[in-house]
N, C-alpha and C positions, 0 to 999 in steps of 0.2 A: 315208639310207634312211628312208622314212616307213612306219610300220605303223599303220594306222587300224583298230584292233580292240580289244576288251576284253583285259585281260592274259591270261586263260585261252586266248583264241584265238591270241594271240601264241605262247604256250607250245606249243599244238597245232601251229601252223605250223612252229616250229623243230623239234619232234620229228618232223614229217612231212617235213622236209627243205627248209625255206625257204633261199633263196640270197641273200645280200646283194648288191646291185647298186649301181652309182654312181647318184647323183641325176640326174634328168632334166636335159637341157641348159638348160631354162628356169629351173631353180633357180639361185640366185645363189651357192651355195657358202658361205652364211653360217655363222657359228660353230656354230649348232645342228646343221647337217649334219656339220661336221667332228667335233664331239664324238660324235655318234651313230655315225659311221663308225669313229672310234677305239675306241669302246666295243665295237662289233661285232667288229672285227678283233682287238682284244686278247682278247676273250672266246672267239674261235674258236682262238686260239693256245695252245700249251703254254707258251710263254715269249716274251719280247720282249728283243731285243738293241738297245741304243742305242750307236752307234759315235761319233757326233758330235752335240752339242746345245748350243746357246747357253743362257744362263740362262733365257730365255723362249722355249720351243720346243715345237712340236707333238709332237715325239718325247717330250718329258717328260710331256705330257698322256697320250699312249698308254701310257707306262711307269706312270704313276700309276694309270690305269684298270686296267691289267693286274694291278698289285699289289693293288688293291681287289677284284679278281675271283679272287684266289688264284693267279695265274699267276706263273711265275718271271720275274724281271727281272734282266738282265745288262747290264753296262756295260763298255766298253773305255776304259781310262784314256788320257789324252793328255798333251801337253806343258802345263805350268802357264802357259806364255806364250801358248797358243792359246785364244782366247775361245770357240771351238767345242768345247772340251774341258770347260769349266766345268760344263755340265749333267751330263755323265757323272760328273765328280768329285762333284758334289752327290748324284747317285743312289747312288754307292758309299758316301758318308758316311751316307746314309739307309738303307742295308742292301741295296742291289743287289749281286749277285755280281760281283766283279771278274774279268773273263776276259781271257785273252791268246791263246787258241787255241780253235778250233772243237771240239776234242776235249773241252774242259771243258764246253761247252754240251751236247754229245751225252751225256756222262756224267750230267749233271744232269737231263736230260729223259728219258733212257732208261726209268726206272721208269714214267713216265706214258705213254710211247709203246708199251710192250710189249703191253698188252691189245689195242690196235687192230691192231698188226702180227700178233699171233696170230690174230685174227679173219680178216684178209686171207689168211693162209697156209692156212687151212682151206677156202677157196673152191675148188671143182674147176674145172679148165679144160675147156671143152666143144669148142672148135674153134680153128683157127689163122687169123689174119688175113693180109693181104698182106705184112706185115713179117716173118711167120714167128713172131710172138709169139702165145702162147696167148690166146684170147678166152674169158672166162667167159660164162655165160648172159646176164648183163646187158649185156655188151659186144656180144654177137651181136644181141640185141634192139635195142639202141640203134643199132648200125651199120645194120641193116635199116631202121630208122625214119628215119635221117638223110637218105638220098638224096644225089644229086649237086647239087641246088640248095640254096643257103644257107637255113638254118632256125634259128630262135632256140630257146633253152633251154625257154621256156614251151610252145612247140609240140611239142617232143620229149617233155616231161612228159605233155602231152595224148595224143600218139600212142601212147606206151608204157604209160602208167599207172604208171610208176615214180616213186618219190619224187624231188623235185628234187635232194636231196643225192646220191642215187645217180647221177642223170643227170649232174650237174656233175662229180663225181669220175671217172665213167667217161669223160666227154668228154675230160678232161685226160689220162687214160691212153691213150685212142684217138689223141689228138693227138700225144702223146709217141712212140707206136709208129708214127706215120705213116699211120694208117688214115683220119683226118680232118684237116681244116685249119680254122683259125679264119678267118672272113671279116669284113669291116667290119660294124659295127653289132651286135657281140656274137653273130654267127651262125656256124654250122658247116656244112660239107659234106664228103661223102666224097671221098677222093682216088682218082681212077681208077687202075686197075691199069696200070702202065707195062710194056709188053712190049719186050724188046730186039730 
């Protein structure tokens, strides 16, 4: 992801809801892009779990960046005979939390996740979509702006005036509830009501 702006503009973009996207197809995927993507993903995460990693691995880069950003780093130990477990063992020696069960990760991340969950719980439901799931005001606005022809995230931000972060998270919720579907090219469209 390339951001071509002064640092204060970057901060303003993030607080307004910038959405990280994959590099354009013409980009070669050089190491600079990988490092930037790792930095963004680890920064957006509460924690990083490494399941398998060789001694030199992109997973270890992401884990290092997460630790530098104050995120939790978890590692799943493996067989000492498995070369893909050596990176995890090194992470554990360097201070990553050794985990064997998802419950351990949930317990460690719960304190950081509680404020966001509490904020979501206070949002009122305004209507019900085709799946029967409640739609909040943002979901209703976005669903109306989406239409039945494929449309990209940027266009939806323009149509609704909502922050990109709200559009992206609401698109995910609408897709999970069956209201919209993702289309090729990072676009979305409404799902027609199917009558029996």
